[in-house]
C-alpha positions as CSV (number, residue, x, y, z in Angstrom):
1,M,-1.0,0.6,-8.0
2,L,-3.1,0.5,-4.3
3,F,-3.4,3.9,-4.0
4,T,-5.3,3.7,-7.9
5,G,-7.0,0.8,-7.1
6,S,-8.4,2.1,-3.7
7,L,-9.4,5.4,-5.3
8,L,-11.1,3.5,-8.4
9,I,-13.3,0.4,-6.2
10,E,-14.3,4.0,-4.5
11,V,-15.7,5.4,-7.3
12,I,-17.2,3.1,-8.6
13,F,-18.9,2.2,-5.1
14,S,-19.8,5.8,-3.9
15,L,-17.4,4.8,-0.5
16,D,-15.8,7.8,1.2
17,G,-12.7,6.7,2.2
18,L,-8.8,6.9,2.1
19,G,-8.4,6.9,-2.1
20,L,-10.3,9.7,-2.6
21,L,-9.9,11.4,0.3
22,G,-5.9,11.9,-0.7
23,F,-7.1,12.1,-4.7
24,E,-9.6,15.4,-2.7
25,A,-6.4,16.5,-0.6
26,V,-4.3,16.3,-4.1
27,V,-6.6,18.7,-6.0
28,K,-7.0,20.8,-2.9
29,R,-3.2,20.9,-1.9
30,D,-3.7,20.2,0.9
31,Y,-0.6,18.9,2.2
32,P,-0.7,17.2,5.1
33,V,-4.0,15.5,4.2
34,M,-1.6,14.4,1.2
35,F,1.5,13.2,2.9
36,G,-0.6,11.5,5.5
37,T,-1.8,9.4,3.0
38,L,0.6,8.7,1.4
39,Y,2.3,7.8,4.1
40,V,-0.3,5.4,4.9
41,F,-0.4,3.3,1.3
42,S,3.1,3.3,2.2
43,L,3.1,2.0,5.4
44,I,0.1,-1.1,3.9
45,G,2.5,-2.1,1.1
46,L,6.3,-2.3,3.0
47,L,3.4,-4.9,5.5
48,L,2.0,-6.7,2.5
49,N,5.9,-7.2,0.7
50,L,6.9,-8.6,3.7
51,V,3.3,-10.8,4.5
52,S,4.5,-12.1,1.3
53,D,7.9,-12.9,2.1
54,L,6.9,-14.8,4.5
55,T,4.4,-16.1,2.9
56,Y,7.1,-17.3,0.5
57,H,8.9,-18.7,3.1
58,L,5.9,-21.3,4.7
59,V,4.6,-23.0,1.0
60,D,8.3,-22.6,-0.2
61,P,10.5,-24.1,2.8
62,R,13.8,-24.1,1.0
63,I,13.7,-20.3,0.8
64,D,15.5,-18.9,3.0
65,F,16.2,-15.0,3.6
66,A,19.9,-15.5,5.1
67,A,22.7,-13.6,3.5
68,R,24.7,-16.0,1.3
69,E,29.0,-14.7,0.4
70,G,29.3,-14.3,-3.3
């Protein structure tokens, strides 16, 4: 979802960025660049997930992430 959103914005506003680079790598079958962009987008997604979890805890302190026994 992050990849398609950045690709759409880059195409609409004629920007050169990571989304367009990844798309062109797929079209040209440039595997190292394709896996590099996949890695970067996956890393960004994981970091945003961590930030959202920490934000949940800041907004509502009752939320904790401690392990519970069944």
